[in-house]
Phi, psi and omega in degrees: 000128174271128188224142171246123173256127176247120181237160182263358173207167190289315181296326176294319177300317182290315184288337176282322185276341187298330178300326179288322176297318179300326182278358177102004177283142173290115192231127182231138172256130179241142175273353183257086183290344178283341182077357186293327185245013181287141175291166181294325184298316176302323178297333180276354182294152175295319183232125172249125174250114185257127174269112180277347179056050185251006186305323186255005179282171171290156179305318181295315180293322179295318179297318180295315181293324178295316178296321178297322178296321179295318179296319184286323190242352190272357184300123178075011182237145171284157189247132172235113177270108179281129176238158179294136183287355171243021170062030175283160176085200186256039190302319183294316178297322180292320176297318178297323179293337180264334191299319181297332182269331192245350177100205184296132177270119175266101190264109184219080183280359182302143176213076187305328180298338178247014175087006179265121177227164177234125179223129181061030181078004182250139179274129179244144176243109186052042176084355181261131177307136186309315186291351176264358183274157177297324181301315180290317183295332181300323184241343188229032182305131178088355180254153179270144179260064183255109184297318180298318180293322178296316178295320179297321180294338177267002176095013182248130174276135183232159171230168179253151177216137181259117182296337179299335178299332187288343179295324179255339181229080184302338182265005185299321180291319179299319179294319180295316180298322179294320178295318179296317179298323181292335180283347177064218184299339180278348183278174179291149174256352181214144173245121176268120191258124169286133176206127185239002180208164175298327178297321176299315181293323178296317178296321178296317179301314179298318183293321181292324181293346178263356181293140179263337181274164181291132179202168169216155180275142173229112183190184177262200180289344183296304179294325182300316183289334175290321176297321183298322183287344181281345182215066182271112187283321187186165168267145182246099185296322181298317180290326178296319177298317180299322183295331185273355183292132180282154181287126183277351182229192180294152176256129176257123174257109188254116187241111177256340182285144177250019182289157177297326177299313179299322178298316179295321180295320177296320181298317179295317180299314180296325181293325191255347184232135175278101180218157176282156178226133173233133175241109186275124180298139178304327182298327177292317182289326177297317183278334179063223184300340181282346181284142184298333183258008182302310182297320180298320178296317178298319179295322180294318176300314180297323180296320180290311183289339183262005179293157182301326180279358182053059183300134175285152188226130169261112184244123188230156172270127178283185181219142177221181184295336182272000186296138178229124180306334181291343181269009183305317182296318180295314180296320179296319180297320180286326174298318177297324179297326176294325183278327191311316181297344184247006187298324183295346178279344189287140169267337180200152178233129172243116186242124179254121184103126183298320179296321180294314180297315181296317180301319181292316180293321175302312182296331181270359179075026180259118186262344180204157182233142172262117181286141186242304185204182183229133180276313170209174184307122177086003180242103190256146176250136182215171169233148173305133180283130177219162170287160186300333182271356184279128181251019181299158181300128185228070178290152173297142182233125174248129178241146180207134174296148187301319185264014183258158166098161175286170179298337181265011187300312181293320177297317179296322178294315177301314181298321179297314181293331176276357179057044182246129179291318178197134176207141176234096182287149175288161185280072184252020184295159172240142178251133182245138179214081181298139179231000000 
C-alpha cells in the first residue's frame, strides 16, 4: 500500500509512520510538505510522512497548507491525516481542508498503548477527560475538548460510530458509510469513532480497508500501526543493522516541551546518566544574537560537546513569568541556532517536542529522515535520509512528542543510542549556567 501521512509537526509524523517502518515498509519523513525539494528516493518510499509545520498557524492557513501537501504528494497514495492524540493544533480545520478532496473522514484519535481512548465521542487520557488534563490546560484553559463541536466549527457535520460493533458485525462500518453516501450533501462528512482497545482499532483498520466509498483516515499513531500490520511486506535487515549502531560521539538531548511528562522523563534521565545539563533562559532565546550572553551560551554548549570525553548534554528551554506557549516555535528555533555550529560533533540527537525537533533539523540542513525502529510507543529512531553516495553527517535521531512516553522514555532512548542493554549511572552530572 502506498500511503501519504500528513502531520502538523515532526514528532507526530514520525510516531505515526514508525509502525509502517516496523512492519517493513520503506518509510520516510519529510520536512518539505510541498514536495519541491524532495529527493527521488522519498518519492519511491512506500510511506511518506510529511510534516506541514502547521501547529501554530491560523486555522485557515493550516487548512490551506495541508490541502497543498495532499495535492503535491498524494498522487497514487491513500491518505492518513495524523492528528495530535490530545487534539492540539488546527486539526479540525485541516480535516475540513482535506474532506472535499478525499471523502468521508474516519476520525479515530485513540491510542490505547499511550492511554488515549475515545468513549461516547469523548477523548480520555488514562481515563481522565481530556479537558481536565494538564496537557489541555497548558494551552487551552477554559475551552471544551469536544470533537464534534470542533469539527462543526470547521464546517463539518459528524456522526459517531463505535468500533466495538465490528467485533460481531464486521460489515457495520461499510453499511454506515453507504448510508452516509446515499444522503449526499446532507449526510455527515466525518465519523468520530469510539475505540478503547487495540483490538477495537484493529477491527476498525480491517473494516476501513474494505470500504468502497471515498474516505481517509484521521487519527494518531494508534490506528496507523494497526493498518501497518495488515500489509507487512518484508523485514529490512539493512535498516535493522543501522538501528543498532551505537552513537560514536556525544548525545544531545534537546527538550523544548514543558509538559509534566517531559519533566519526569528528564528527572529519570538525570538520575541514571552522568551528563551535563544546561537550561537556557527564555529571555536569551527571545533576544537571540542581540542578548549579551548569547555568545557565552553557544560557547558553553560547544565546550561540553567538544570535550575529549564527548560529554552527553541535556539542553532545555527554561521558563519564566513572561513565557507564552505560542512562542514555542521561536524559542525552539533560537535554541537550535545555538546548537547548529556544533551539530557535526553529535553522535546522536534525542529531541522532545515536534517544534524542537524540526527546528534542529532545519538548522542542520536535514530535510528528511528514514525511519528505522521504535523504542517504545511514540518514540521513533531515524537517520537523515541521503543518497547512497552522500557522505554528509548522519547522526541517529530520536523524536518524541512532549507529552508522550513512559517516565523512562528519554533514558531508554539514550540507552538505545549508546547500544547499552542496561546501565544505571551515578548522579555525577554537572550543571552549567554561564552568566
